[in-house]
VEXDREN-2710 file (C-alpha; in Angstrom, 1 decimal):
% VEXDREN-2710
k/r/px/py/pz
1/MET/0.0/0.0/0.0
2/SER/1.5/3.3/-1.1
3/HIS/1.7/6.1/1.4
4/HIS/2.0/8.8/-1.2
5/SER/-1.1/11.0/-1.9
6/ASP/-2.1/12.2/-5.3
7/GLY/-1.4/15.9/-4.8
8/PRO/0.1/18.6/-7.1
9/SER/3.4/16.7/-7.2
10/GLY/1.9/13.2/-7.1
11/PRO/1.0/11.0/-10.1
12/GLU/-1.6/12.5/-12.4
13/PRO/-4.2/10.6/-14.4
14/GLY/-2.7/8.8/-17.4
15/GLY/0.6/8.2/-15.6
16/HIS/1.9/11.8/-16.1
17/GLN/4.1/13.0/-13.3
18/GLY/3.9/16.5/-12.0
19/PRO/6.8/18.9/-12.3
20/SER/9.6/18.3/-9.9
21/SER/11.0/20.9/-7.6
22/HIS/13.9/21.8/-9.8
23/ASP/11.6/22.3/-12.8
24/ARG/9.4/24.8/-11.1
25/ALA/10.0/28.5/-11.8
26/PRO/9.6/31.3/-9.2
27/TYR/6.2/32.7/-8.7
28/GLY/4.9/34.6/-11.8
29/ARG/7.3/32.9/-14.2
30/PRO/6.4/30.0/-16.5
31/SER/8.3/26.7/-15.9
32/ARG/9.8/24.6/-18.6
33/GLY/7.2/22.6/-20.6
34/HIS/4.2/24.1/-18.8
35/PRO/1.8/26.9/-19.7
36/PRO/2.6/30.4/-18.2
37/TYR/0.9/31.4/-15.0
38/GLY/-2.5/33.0/-15.6
39/ARG/-2.9/32.0/-19.2
40/PRO/-6.5/33.0/-20.1
41/ALA/-8.9/30.2/-20.9
42/PRO/-10.1/29.8/-24.5
43/GLY/-12.8/32.3/-25.5
44/ARG/-11.7/34.9/-22.9
45/PRO/-10.0/38.2/-23.6
46/PRO/-6.2/38.3/-23.0
47/TRP/-6.7/40.4/-19.8
48/ASP/-9.4/38.8/-17.7
49/PRO/-9.5/39.4/-13.9
50/ARG/-11.0/35.8/-13.6
51/ASP/-7.7/34.4/-14.9
52/ARG/-5.1/36.4/-13.0
53/ALA/-4.8/39.3/-10.8
54/TYR/-3.2/42.6/-11.7
55/PRO/0.6/42.5/-11.6
56/ALA/2.2/43.3/-8.3
57/GLY/2.9/47.0/-7.8
58/ARG/0.6/48.0/-10.7
59/PRO/-2.9/48.8/-9.4
60/PRO/-5.8/48.8/-11.9
61/PHE/-6.6/52.1/-13.7
62/PRO/-9.3/54.1/-11.9
63/PRO/-12.7/53.9/-13.7
64/PRO/-13.8/57.1/-15.5
65/PRO/-16.2/59.3/-13.5
66/PRO/-19.8/58.5/-14.0
67/ASP/-22.1/60.8/-16.0
68/PRO/-24.4/62.5/-13.4
69/ARG/-27.2/62.4/-16.0
70/ALA/-26.8/58.7/-16.7
71/GLY/-28.9/56.0/-15.1
72/PRO/-27.8/52.6/-13.7
73/PRO/-24.8/50.9/-15.2
74/GLY/-25.6/49.6/-18.7
75/TRP/-28.8/51.6/-19.0
76/ARG/-29.3/53.8/-22.1
77/PRO/-32.2/56.2/-22.4
78/PRO/-34.5/55.8/-25.4
79/TYR/-34.3/59.5/-26.1
80/PRO/-31.5/62.1/-26.3
81/LEU/-30.6/63.7/-23.0
82/PRO/-31.3/67.4/-22.7
83/PRO/-28.3/69.7/-23.2
84/VAL/-26.2/70.7/-20.2
85/PRO/-27.4/73.9/-18.6
86/PRO/-25.0/76.9/-18.6
87/VAL/-22.8/77.3/-15.6
88/PRO/-22.4/80.7/-13.9
89/PRO/-19.2/82.4/-15.0
90/PRO/-16.3/82.5/-12.5
91/GLU/-15.0/85.7/-11.0
92/ALA/-12.7/86.7/-13.7
93/THR/-9.6/88.8/-12.9
94/THR/-9.9/91.7/-15.4
95/VAL/-6.9/93.7/-16.4
96/PRO/-7.2/97.4/-15.4
97/GLN/-8.3/99.5/-18.4
98/GLY/-7.4/103.0/-19.3
99/ILE/-3.8/103.0/-18.1
100/LEU/-2.5/104.2/-21.5
101/TRP/-5.2/106.8/-21.6
102/ALA/-4.2/108.2/-18.2
103/PHE/-0.5/108.3/-19.4
104/VAL/-1.3/110.5/-22.4
105/PRO/-0.8/113.8/-20.5
106/PHE/2.5/112.5/-19.1
107/LEU/3.8/111.2/-22.4
108/THR/2.9/114.4/-24.3
109/PHE/4.3/116.8/-21.6
110/GLY/0.8/118.1/-20.9
111/LEU/0.1/119.0/-24.6
112/GLY/-2.3/116.1/-25.0
113/THR/-4.3/116.7/-21.8
114/PRO/-7.3/118.5/-23.5
115/PHE/-7.6/115.8/-26.1
116/SER/-7.4/113.0/-23.5
117/PHE/-10.2/114.5/-21.4
118/LEU/-12.2/115.2/-24.6
119/TYR/-12.1/111.5/-25.4
120/GLY/-13.2/110.6/-21.9
121/ALA/-16.1/113.0/-22.2
122/ILE/-17.3/111.5/-25.5
123/ARG/-16.8/107.9/-24.2
124/ARG/-18.9/108.5/-21.0
125/GLY/-21.2/111.2/-22.3
126/SER/-20.2/113.4/-19.4
127/TRP/-20.6/117.1/-19.4
128/ASN/-18.3/117.6/-16.5
129/LEU/-15.4/115.9/-18.4
130/GLY/-16.3/118.1/-21.4
131/VAL/-16.0/121.3/-19.3
132/THR/-12.7/120.0/-17.9
133/ALA/-11.4/119.3/-21.4
134/ALA/-12.4/122.8/-22.5
135/GLY/-10.5/124.3/-19.5
136/TYR/-7.4/122.4/-20.3
137/GLY/-7.8/123.5/-23.9
138/ILE/-7.9/127.2/-22.9
139/ALA/-4.8/126.7/-20.7
140/LEU/-3.0/125.0/-23.5
141/THR/-3.8/127.9/-25.9
142/GLY/-2.5/130.3/-23.3
143/VAL/0.7/128.3/-23.0
144/MET/1.3/128.4/-26.8
145/ALA/0.7/132.2/-26.8
146/LEU/3.0/132.9/-23.9
147/VAL/6.0/130.8/-25.1
148/GLN/5.9/132.6/-28.5
149/THR/6.4/136.1/-27.1
150/ASP/9.8/137.9/-26.8
151/SER/9.4/138.6/-23.1
152/ALA/11.4/136.3/-20.9
153/VAL/8.9/136.8/-18.1
154/LEU/6.0/135.7/-20.2
155/MET/8.0/132.8/-21.6
156/GLY/8.8/131.7/-18.0
157/LEU/5.1/132.0/-17.1
158/GLY/4.2/129.9/-20.1
159/THR/6.8/127.3/-19.1
160/MET/5.4/127.1/-15.6
161/LEU/1.8/126.8/-16.9
162/CYS/3.0/124.0/-19.3
163/LEU/4.5/122.1/-16.3
164/MET/1.2/122.5/-14.4
165/LEU/-0.6/121.0/-17.4
166/TRP/1.9/118.2/-17.4
167/VAL/1.7/117.3/-13.7
168/ALA/-1.9/118.3/-12.9
169/GLY/-3.2/116.7/-16.1
170/THR/-1.5/113.4/-15.4
171/ALA/-2.7/113.3/-11.8
172/HIS/-6.2/114.3/-12.8
173/ALA/-6.3/111.6/-15.5
174/PHE/-5.4/108.9/-13.1
175/ALA/-7.9/110.2/-10.6
176/VAL/-10.8/109.9/-13.1
177/ARG/-9.6/106.8/-14.9
178/SER/-12.0/104.5/-13.0
179/THR/-14.9/106.7/-14.0
180/VAL/-14.0/106.8/-17.7
181/PHE/-13.2/103.0/-17.8
182/PRO/-15.4/101.4/-15.1
183/ARG/-14.9/97.8/-14.2
184/GLU/-17.6/95.2/-15.0
185/SER/-19.5/94.5/-11.8
186/SER/-20.4/91.0/-10.7
187/ARG/-24.0/91.9/-11.0
188/ASN/-23.6/92.2/-14.7
189/ARG/-22.2/88.6/-14.9
190/ILE/-25.0/87.3/-12.7
191/ASN/-27.6/89.0/-15.0
192/GLN/-25.9/87.6/-18.1
193/HIS/-26.0/84.1/-16.5
194/ALA/-29.8/84.6/-15.9
195/ILE/-30.2/85.5/-19.5
196/ASP/-28.3/82.4/-20.6
197/VAL/-30.4/80.1/-18.4
198/ALA/-33.7/81.7/-19.8
199/LYS/-32.4/81.0/-23.4
200/TYR/-31.5/77.5/-22.4
201/ARG/-35.0/76.8/-21.0
202/ARG/-36.5/78.2/-24.2
203/THR/-34.3/75.8/-26.2
204/LEU/-35.6/72.9/-24.1
205/ARG/-39.2/73.9/-24.8
206/GLU/-38.5/74.0/-28.5
207/GLU/-36.8/70.6/-28.5
208/ALA/-39.7/69.1/-26.5
209/ARG/-42.3/70.5/-28.9
210/ALA/-40.3/69.1/-31.9
211/LEU/-40.2/65.7/-30.2
212/ALA/-43.9/65.7/-29.4
213/ALA/-44.8/66.6/-33.0
214/GLU/-42.6/63.7/-34.3
215/ASP/-43.6/61.1/-31.7
216/PRO/-46.6/61.9/-29.5
217/ALA/-46.5/58.5/-27.8
218/LEU/-42.9/59.0/-26.7
219/ALA/-43.9/62.5/-25.5
220/HIS/-46.5/60.9/-23.3
221/GLU/-44.0/58.3/-22.0
222/LEU/-41.6/61.1/-21.1
223/ARG/-44.5/63.0/-19.5
224/ILE/-43.8/66.2/-21.4
225/GLY/-46.0/68.9/-20.0
226/ARG/-46.8/67.1/-16.8
227/PRO/-44.7/68.6/-14.0
228/ASP/-47.0/67.1/-11.4
229/LEU/-45.8/63.6/-12.3
230/PRO/-42.4/62.0/-11.6
231/ARG/-40.1/62.2/-14.6
232/THR/-36.6/62.5/-15.8
233/TYR/-37.0/64.5/-19.0
234/ASP/-36.6/68.3/-18.8
235/ASP/-39.1/70.0/-21.1
236/GLY/-38.2/73.6/-20.1
237/GLY/-41.4/74.2/-18.1
238/LEU/-44.1/73.1/-20.6
239/VAL/-47.7/72.4/-19.5
240/ASP/-49.9/70.0/-21.4
241/VAL/-53.3/71.8/-21.5
242/ASN/-55.1/68.7/-22.6
243/SER/-54.1/66.5/-19.6
244/ALA/-52.6/68.6/-16.8
245/PRO/-54.8/69.0/-13.6
246/PRO/-56.3/72.4/-12.8
247/GLU/-53.7/73.3/-10.2
248/VAL/-51.0/72.9/-12.9
249/LEU/-52.9/74.9/-15.5
250/ALA/-53.1/77.7/-13.0
251/THR/-49.3/78.0/-13.1
252/LEU/-49.3/79.2/-16.7
253/PRO/-48.6/82.9/-16.9
254/GLY/-51.7/84.9/-17.5
255/MET/-54.0/82.0/-16.6
256/THR/-56.6/83.1/-14.0
257/ALA/-58.9/80.8/-12.0
258/GLU/-61.8/81.7/-14.3
259/LEU/-59.8/80.7/-17.4
260/VAL/-58.8/77.4/-15.7
261/ASP/-62.4/76.5/-15.1
262/ARG/-63.4/77.3/-18.7
263/VAL/-60.5/75.3/-20.1
264/VAL/-61.2/72.3/-17.9
265/ALA/-65.0/72.4/-18.7
266/ARG/-64.3/72.8/-22.5
267/ARG/-61.9/69.8/-22.7
268/HIS/-64.3/67.6/-20.7
269/GLU/-67.2/68.5/-23.0
270/GLN/-65.5/68.5/-26.4
271/GLY/-62.2/66.8/-26.0
272/ALA/-58.6/67.9/-26.4
273/PHE/-57.5/71.2/-27.9
274/LEU/-55.5/71.3/-31.1
275/SER/-53.7/74.6/-30.7
276/ALA/-53.5/77.8/-28.6
277/GLU/-55.7/79.6/-31.1
278/GLU/-58.5/77.0/-30.7
279/MET/-58.2/77.3/-26.9
280/ALA/-58.4/81.1/-27.2
281/VAL/-61.7/80.9/-29.2
282/ASP/-63.4/78.1/-27.3
283/ALA/-62.3/79.2/-23.8
284/ASP/-62.5/82.9/-24.5
285/VAL/-58.9/83.6/-23.6
286/PRO/-58.1/87.3/-23.6
287/PRO/-55.8/88.4/-26.5
288/ASP/-53.2/89.9/-24.1
289/ALA/-52.9/86.7/-22.1
290/LEU/-52.7/84.3/-25.1
291/PRO/-49.0/84.9/-26.1
292/ARG/-47.8/84.3/-22.5
293/ILE/-49.9/81.2/-22.2
294/ALA/-48.8/79.9/-25.6
295/GLU/-45.1/80.2/-24.7
296/TYR/-45.4/77.5/-22.1
297/ALA/-48.5/75.5/-23.3
298/ILE/-48.4/72.3/-25.3
299/PHE/-51.3/70.4/-26.7
300/LEU/-50.7/66.7/-26.9
301/PRO/-53.3/64.5/-28.5
END
């Protein structure tokens, strides 16, 4: 009776002996006459985690970040996702403007001071800067008249006046530079972002209307115009006049409680509306309220 057990190094079926200790290679290396460690099974890709682990010291690559608009793994929506909404602009570091304009009196030795302030007056539409430009112009005219005389005293006075134009004009230009070239405030950026969001919502409404005209059944499945029901499709704030409950119809701009009652009664008696014009005739919608209602209303069959 043999005391040897049939293990990894014991006899194998068919009389084949397992590899001896001197034939075995270190861990991770193939031995002579045997398949390499971790060879994938037939029909599997060359790199399959079921066949071997990742090499030592080389962790797997991190997966890409998931799309926040995507559903569960492997799920694909039967319709195109809405466009990404605009993001508010960051606080941009703007370069100070008007530096060269403020240096004009300094670079021209005061001779360009009137013209510099005249440009500022035209740019801002300021009468005060216009009067200042006129005063500097009169002073420059006096300087030119004094320096052309034969009197040394008058020439000295003209030179002093020119120096005053040079120094005072430069200091004055830097003092009013922020008025002539004001910085853009953060309020303007916030307002521009609000405009971008409103245009984005309008684009969503146009896309939802086009989808509903092409495939009304899909529009019903996506619950376009039904903000009272759970849904994932963003239609930009549309309201389906033919199926929305009265409390949702009341959210339409220009829709009063009396109009809501007339619309609900009309659709119960005669069926769905076909257009905003038909609703205006049958429900007696005021002409001034119709454009505001039509902007957010949709009429699904």
